[in-house]
C-alpha positions as CSV (number, residue, x, y, z in Angstrom):
1,X,59.2,35.5,26.1
2,X,61.1,35.5,22.8
3,X,64.5,37.2,22.9
4,X,66.6,38.3,19.9
5,X,69.6,40.4,19.2
6,X,69.9,42.9,16.3
7,X,72.1,46.0,15.5
8,X,69.2,48.3,15.7
9,X,65.8,48.1,17.3
10,X,63.2,50.5,15.9
11,X,60.0,51.4,17.8
12,X,57.2,52.2,15.4
13,X,56.3,50.8,12.0
14,X,55.1,54.1,10.3
15,X,56.9,55.7,7.3
16,X,59.9,56.9,9.4
17,X,60.6,53.6,11.1
18,X,60.2,51.6,8.2
19,X,62.3,53.9,6.0
20,X,65.0,53.9,8.6
21,X,64.9,50.1,8.7
22,X,65.2,49.7,5.0
23,X,68.2,52.1,4.9
24,X,69.9,50.3,7.6
25,X,69.4,46.9,6.0
26,X,71.0,48.3,2.8
27,X,74.0,49.4,4.9
28,X,74.4,45.8,6.1
29,X,72.9,46.2,9.6
30,X,70.3,43.9,11.1
31,X,67.1,45.4,12.5
32,X,63.9,44.6,14.4
33,X,60.9,46.9,14.1
34,X,58.5,46.7,17.0
35,X,54.9,48.1,16.4
36,X,52.2,48.4,19.0
37,X,49.4,48.3,16.5
38,X,48.2,45.3,14.6
39,X,49.0,46.9,11.4
40,X,52.0,48.9,9.9
41,X,51.7,52.5,8.8
42,X,51.0,54.7,11.8
43,X,49.1,57.7,10.7
44,X,48.8,56.2,7.2
45,X,45.7,54.0,7.1
46,X,43.8,52.9,4.0
47,X,40.8,50.8,4.9
48,X,37.5,49.6,3.4
49,X,34.4,50.9,5.3
50,X,31.0,49.6,4.3
51,X,32.3,48.7,0.8
52,X,34.1,52.0,0.3
53,X,37.9,52.5,0.2
54,X,38.7,55.3,2.5
55,X,42.1,57.1,3.4
56,X,41.5,57.2,7.1
57,X,44.9,59.0,7.5
58,X,47.3,60.9,5.4
59,X,46.8,60.8,1.7
60,X,48.1,63.6,-0.5
61,X,51.3,64.2,-2.4
62,X,52.4,67.7,-3.2
63,X,55.2,68.6,-5.8
64,X,57.8,69.8,-3.1
65,X,57.8,66.4,-1.3
66,X,60.9,65.0,-3.0
67,X,61.5,62.3,-0.4
68,X,58.0,60.9,-0.7
69,X,58.0,61.2,-4.5
70,X,61.3,59.3,-4.7
71,X,59.9,56.5,-2.5
72,X,56.6,56.2,-4.5
73,X,58.6,55.9,-7.7
74,X,61.1,53.4,-6.2
75,X,58.1,51.2,-4.9
76,X,56.5,51.3,-8.4
77,X,53.3,53.1,-7.2
78,X,51.1,55.2,-9.4
79,X,49.6,58.7,-8.6
80,X,46.6,60.7,-10.0
81,X,45.6,64.3,-9.7
82,X,42.9,65.4,-7.2
83,X,39.8,66.4,-9.2
84,X,39.6,70.2,-9.5
85,X,37.7,71.1,-12.6
86,X,35.0,73.7,-12.1
87,X,34.3,76.4,-9.6
88,X,35.3,76.3,-5.9
89,X,32.9,77.5,-3.1
90,X,33.6,79.9,-0.3
91,X,31.1,80.8,2.5
92,X,31.9,84.2,3.9
93,X,30.6,86.2,6.9
94,X,27.3,86.8,5.1
95,X,26.7,83.0,5.2
96,X,26.2,82.9,1.4
97,X,27.9,80.1,-0.8
98,X,30.0,82.2,-3.3
99,X,31.4,80.3,-6.4
100,X,34.9,81.4,-7.5
101,X,38.1,80.3,-9.3
102,X,41.7,81.0,-8.4
103,X,43.5,81.1,-5.3
104,X,42.0,84.1,-3.5
105,X,38.7,83.7,-1.5
106,X,35.9,86.2,-2.7
107,X,35.7,88.0,0.6
108,X,35.2,91.6,-0.6
109,X,37.6,93.8,-2.3
110,X,39.1,95.5,0.8
111,X,39.4,92.2,2.7
112,X,41.0,90.6,-0.4
113,X,43.5,93.5,-0.5
114,X,44.5,93.0,3.0
115,X,44.9,89.2,2.7
116,X,47.1,89.7,-0.3
117,X,49.2,92.4,1.5
118,X,49.7,90.3,4.6
119,X,50.3,87.2,2.6
120,X,53.0,88.8,0.9
121,X,54.6,90.0,4.1
122,X,54.3,86.3,5.4
123,X,56.1,85.1,2.2
124,X,58.9,87.3,2.8
125,X,59.2,86.2,6.5
126,X,59.1,82.6,5.6
127,X,61.8,83.0,3.0
128,X,64.2,83.8,5.9
129,X,63.3,80.6,7.9
130,X,65.3,77.5,7.4
131,X,62.7,74.8,8.1
132,X,65.4,72.6,9.6
133,X,66.6,75.4,11.9
134,X,63.8,77.8,12.6
135,X,65.1,78.7,15.9
136,X,68.3,80.1,14.3
137,X,66.4,83.0,12.7
138,X,67.5,86.3,14.5
139,X,63.9,87.0,15.4
140,X,62.9,83.5,16.5
141,X,62.6,84.3,20.1
142,X,60.5,87.3,19.4
143,X,58.3,85.4,17.0
144,X,57.9,82.4,19.4
145,X,56.7,84.8,22.2
146,X,53.5,86.0,20.4
147,X,50.7,83.9,19.3
148,X,49.6,83.4,15.6
149,X,46.3,85.0,16.4
150,X,47.8,88.0,18.4
151,X,50.2,88.7,15.5
152,X,47.5,88.7,12.9
153,X,45.2,91.0,15.0
154,X,48.1,93.4,15.2
155,X,48.3,93.6,11.5
156,X,44.6,94.4,10.8
157,X,41.1,94.7,12.6
158,X,39.4,93.0,9.6
159,X,38.1,89.9,11.2
160,X,37.3,88.0,7.9
161,X,40.9,88.7,6.6
162,X,42.3,87.4,10.1
163,X,40.2,84.2,9.8
164,X,41.2,83.5,6.4
165,X,44.9,84.3,6.9
166,X,45.0,82.1,10.1
167,X,43.3,79.2,8.2
168,X,46.2,77.5,6.5
169,X,48.4,77.0,9.5
170,X,45.7,76.9,12.2
171,X,42.5,74.9,11.4
172,X,43.9,73.4,8.2
173,X,47.4,72.1,9.4
174,X,48.3,72.5,13.1
175,X,44.6,72.0,14.0
176,X,45.0,73.9,17.2
177,X,43.2,77.2,18.2
178,X,45.3,80.0,16.8
179,X,46.0,81.5,20.2
180,X,47.6,78.2,21.3
181,X,50.7,78.3,19.1
182,X,53.3,81.0,18.1
183,X,54.0,83.1,15.0
184,X,57.3,81.2,14.7
185,X,55.5,77.8,14.8
186,X,53.0,79.1,12.0
187,X,56.1,80.3,10.0
188,X,57.7,76.8,10.4
189,X,54.6,75.2,9.0
190,X,54.7,77.4,6.0
191,X,58.4,77.1,5.4
192,X,58.1,73.3,5.5
193,X,56.0,73.6,2.3
194,X,58.3,76.2,0.7
195,X,56.3,79.3,1.4
196,X,53.1,80.6,2.9
197,X,51.6,80.9,-0.6
198,X,52.2,77.1,-1.2
199,X,50.4,76.3,2.1
200,X,47.3,78.3,1.1
201,X,47.3,76.8,-2.4
202,X,45.1,73.7,-2.3
203,X,46.1,72.8,-5.9
204,X,49.7,72.7,-4.6
205,X,49.6,71.2,-1.2
206,X,46.8,68.8,-2.1
207,X,47.9,67.9,-5.5
208,X,48.0,64.0,-6.0
209,X,47.0,60.8,-4.4
210,X,48.4,57.3,-4.7
211,X,46.3,54.7,-6.7
212,X,45.1,52.3,-4.1
213,X,46.1,54.4,-1.1
214,X,49.0,56.0,0.5
215,X,49.4,53.2,3.1
216,X,50.9,51.2,0.4
217,X,54.1,53.0,1.0
218,X,54.6,51.6,4.5
219,X,53.0,48.3,3.6
220,X,55.6,47.7,0.6
221,X,58.4,49.0,2.9
222,X,57.4,46.5,5.7
223,X,57.0,43.7,3.0
224,X,60.9,44.1,2.2
225,X,61.8,43.6,5.8
226,X,59.9,40.3,6.0
227,X,59.9,38.8,9.4
228,X,61.8,41.7,11.0
229,X,58.6,43.6,11.6
230,X,56.8,42.5,14.8
231,X,53.3,43.7,15.2
232,X,51.2,43.9,18.6
233,X,54.5,44.7,20.4
234,X,54.2,47.9,22.3
235,X,57.5,48.7,23.9
236,X,57.1,49.0,27.7
237,X,60.7,49.5,28.9
238,X,63.9,50.7,27.1
239,X,67.1,50.2,29.0
240,X,70.1,51.9,27.5
241,X,73.8,52.6,28.2
242,X,77.2,52.5,26.7
243,X,76.7,48.8,26.0
244,X,73.6,49.4,23.8
245,X,69.8,49.1,24.5
246,X,67.3,46.4,25.5
247,X,63.8,46.9,24.4
248,X,61.1,45.0,26.4
249,X,57.8,44.6,24.6
250,X,54.7,42.6,25.5
251,X,55.9,39.4,24.0
252,X,59.6,39.8,23.3
253,X,62.8,41.5,24.2
254,X,65.3,42.8,21.6
255,X,68.9,43.7,22.5
256,X,70.6,46.0,20.1
257,X,73.4,48.5,19.8
258,X,71.1,51.4,18.8
259,X,67.5,52.3,19.1
260,X,65.3,54.5,16.9
261,X,62.1,55.9,18.5
262,X,60.0,56.3,15.3
263,X,56.8,57.4,17.0
264,X,55.3,60.8,18.0
265,X,56.9,62.6,21.0
266,X,53.7,62.5,22.8
267,X,53.9,58.8,23.1
268,X,57.4,58.6,24.6
269,X,55.9,58.7,28.1
270,X,54.3,55.2,27.4
271,X,57.8,53.8,27.7
272,X,59.7,53.4,30.9
273,X,63.4,54.6,30.3
274,X,66.1,53.1,32.4
275,X,67.8,55.3,33.3
276,X,65.3,58.1,32.8
277,X,65.8,60.3,29.9
278,X,67.8,63.5,30.8
279,X,65.8,66.4,32.3
280,X,66.2,68.4,29.0
281,X,64.1,65.7,27.3
282,X,61.6,65.7,30.1
283,X,61.0,69.3,30.0
284,X,60.9,69.4,26.1
285,X,58.3,66.8,25.8
286,X,56.0,68.5,28.0
287,X,55.8,71.4,25.7
288,X,54.8,69.4,22.7
289,X,51.2,68.4,22.0
290,X,49.0,67.1,19.2
291,X,46.3,69.0,17.4
292,X,43.0,67.5,16.7
293,X,40.9,67.2,13.6
294,X,38.0,65.0,12.5
295,X,38.3,63.8,8.9
296,X,34.9,63.2,7.6
297,X,34.3,60.8,4.6
298,X,31.0,61.0,2.6
299,X,30.5,58.7,-0.2
300,X,27.7,59.2,-2.8
301,X,26.2,57.3,-5.5
302,X,27.8,59.7,-7.9
303,X,29.9,62.9,-7.7
304,X,26.8,65.0,-8.1
305,X,28.6,68.4,-7.4
306,X,30.5,68.0,-10.7
307,X,27.0,68.1,-12.4
308,X,26.8,71.7,-10.9
309,X,30.2,72.7,-12.4
310,X,31.8,72.4,-9.0
311,X,35.3,71.2,-8.3
312,X,34.4,69.9,-4.9
313,X,36.9,72.3,-3.3
314,X,35.3,74.4,-0.5
315,X,36.4,76.8,2.3
316,X,34.9,78.7,5.0
317,X,36.4,80.1,8.3
318,X,32.8,80.3,9.5
319,X,31.5,76.8,8.9
320,X,31.8,73.7,11.0
321,X,33.6,71.9,8.3
322,X,36.2,74.6,7.4
323,X,37.3,72.9,4.2
324,X,36.3,70.1,1.8
325,X,37.4,68.4,-1.3
326,X,36.5,66.0,-4.0
327,X,38.1,62.8,-2.7
328,X,36.7,60.4,-5.3
329,X,38.9,57.4,-5.7
330,X,40.7,56.5,-8.9
331,X,38.3,54.7,-11.3
332,X,35.4,54.8,-8.9
333,X,32.0,55.6,-10.3
334,X,30.8,56.9,-6.9
335,X,31.7,60.3,-5.6
336,X,33.5,60.9,-2.4
337,X,33.8,64.2,-0.4
338,X,36.2,64.6,2.4
339,X,35.7,67.3,5.0
340,X,37.5,68.6,8.0
341,X,36.5,69.8,11.5
342,X,39.3,70.9,13.8
343,X,40.3,72.0,17.3
344,X,37.6,73.3,19.5
345,X,34.9,72.5,17.0
346,X,36.0,68.9,16.9
347,X,36.0,68.8,20.8
348,X,32.4,70.2,20.8
349,X,31.2,67.6,18.2
350,X,32.4,64.7,20.4
351,X,30.1,65.9,23.1
352,X,27.1,65.1,21.0
353,X,25.6,61.7,20.0
354,X,27.1,60.1,16.8
355,X,23.8,60.7,15.0
356,X,23.6,64.4,15.9
357,X,27.3,64.8,14.9
358,X,26.7,63.3,11.6
359,X,23.7,65.5,11.1
360,X,25.5,68.7,11.9
361,X,28.5,67.8,9.8
362,X,26.4,66.9,6.8
363,X,24.4,70.2,7.3
364,X,27.7,72.1,7.0
365,X,28.7,70.2,3.8
366,X,25.3,71.1,2.3
367,X,26.0,74.7,2.7
368,X,28.7,74.2,0.1
369,X,27.2,71.6,-2.2
370,X,23.4,71.8,-1.5
371,X,21.0,69.5,0.1
372,X,22.0,66.3,-1.7
373,X,25.2,66.4,0.5
374,X,23.0,65.3,3.3
375,X,22.4,61.9,2.0
376,X,25.7,59.8,1.5
377,X,25.5,56.1,1.0
378,X,28.7,55.8,3.2
379,X,29.6,58.0,6.1
380,X,32.7,57.7,8.3
381,X,34.6,60.0,10.7
382,X,38.4,59.4,11.3
383,X,38.8,60.0,15.0
384,X,42.6,59.8,15.7
385,X,42.1,61.5,19.1
386,X,40.7,58.3,20.5
387,X,43.4,56.0,18.9
388,X,45.5,54.8,21.8
389,X,48.9,54.9,19.8
390,X,48.3,58.3,18.2
391,X,46.2,60.5,20.5
392,X,45.6,63.4,18.0
393,X,45.9,64.6,14.5
394,X,47.6,65.5,12.3
395,X,50.9,65.9,14.3
396,X,52.5,67.4,17.3
397,X,53.7,71.0,17.7
398,X,55.3,73.2,20.4
399,X,53.3,75.6,22.6
400,X,54.2,79.2,23.0
401,X,57.9,79.7,23.4
402,X,58.7,76.0,23.0
403,X,60.2,75.9,19.5
404,X,62.8,78.5,20.1
405,X,63.5,77.1,23.5
406,X,63.8,73.4,22.6
407,X,63.7,72.9,18.8
408,X,67.3,72.6,18.4
409,X,67.4,69.5,20.8
410,X,64.4,67.7,19.4
411,X,66.4,65.3,17.1
412,X,69.6,65.2,19.3
413,X,70.3,61.4,20.2
414,X,70.5,60.4,23.7
415,X,73.4,57.9,23.8
416,X,72.4,55.1,21.6
417,X,68.7,56.3,21.2
418,X,67.8,58.2,18.1
419,X,64.5,60.0,17.2
420,X,62.6,60.0,13.9
421,X,59.1,61.1,12.9
422,X,57.3,63.6,10.9
423,X,56.6,65.7,14.0
424,X,60.3,66.7,14.2
425,X,60.9,67.2,10.5
426,X,61.7,70.6,8.8
427,X,61.0,70.2,5.1
428,X,57.9,67.9,5.1
429,X,56.9,68.7,8.7
430,X,53.8,66.8,9.6
431,X,53.7,64.9,6.2
432,X,54.8,61.5,5.1
433,X,57.6,63.2,3.3
434,X,59.1,64.6,6.5
435,X,58.7,61.1,8.1
436,X,60.8,59.7,5.3
437,X,63.4,62.4,5.6
438,X,63.7,61.7,9.3
439,X,63.9,58.0,8.9
440,X,66.8,58.5,6.5
441,X,68.5,61.0,8.7
442,X,68.4,58.6,11.8
443,X,69.8,55.7,9.7
444,X,72.5,57.8,8.3
445,X,73.6,58.8,11.8
446,X,73.7,55.2,13.0
447,X,75.5,54.0,9.9
448,X,78.1,56.8,10.3
449,X,78.6,55.9,14.0
450,X,78.8,52.1,13.0
451,X,81.6,53.0,10.5
452,X,83.2,55.2,13.1
């Protein structure tokens, strides 16, 4: 077995780990990045499937994501805007596809009024949340003790309004049933994007894409590290103490002064810690879990919906695919739609055969775009729930009461072990932007300690 010595060993070659590694190298420290997969990027993965380039993982860049935008610029990558010309489509309780423009779903005058009123209330609540310290809000414990669903139902009995208000932080982002997480967790999700209004504005949160795919960010960051990135090296044991750390992977051992765990907290239990992590961490990590969403890619010989004057943007709290967008690649003559099926709906679909699952999803897309949506030339489902080194999507969040109880300790180092990933970010939470921010933070902590 190969044995090497570095200043810092980093577990995970996603955006967080690779950002930290590059920052540490700039500060003059040596690094080794150990990655369990056969590729870098973590939850960023751009691949070619049946001749079509697909963003299997994360892909969008929004204007508030300063850390990601800085990294994209520094790496010399180009971006382009998501196609959004024309009408959007909303399928309401009546099952009819309604064309509309603007941010507000055409759900009937009274329902629209309720959505606007409660949305304004949520914006005011979010304005008082520090995304890096949501547990510090005076009402944090109270808001963490009530589910997102229960709070909304206490505001109104308009079911369509509730479904639409719940959408942005439930099916669209945390990808868990809305009774399974708290109002505080929902407010953090909104605060991470600057406001609840930002989170429900598709033209803001899903603004741009990177030409050639977002996985280029970790690929280029890894390229700068050269031979210090080791693939197919899942870390099995991490010994730590005052003298530093020893990471034992499948084919190598790394001795270092510090370690950064740059992977989702739900995977920490894949590592045997010697000595065991403190009881606080053992308890905390049991209250964190991944959501689950199927990202559906449907490629057509042309973007036929544009011929109908549609932007490709579609929503419905009643449809199997609760949202969908024009995801056509830069310079591609073909058209691509991307749709999403989350939480319990995703569970139910995977009880079906692959062909029946495909038929049901395409049927749902046809309710937005018409029968032509049923006949893609390429069809693919991103199933992160079955991926051994991810186990869900998009990210991890706390259960009821967990954020106020444990949030302040989520990033706290344990001796020489530091933690960094998008799941523990404030600003940029669940996004690549948050991963980069957390990678920078962990590197800063280690550099400060080294300079002591």
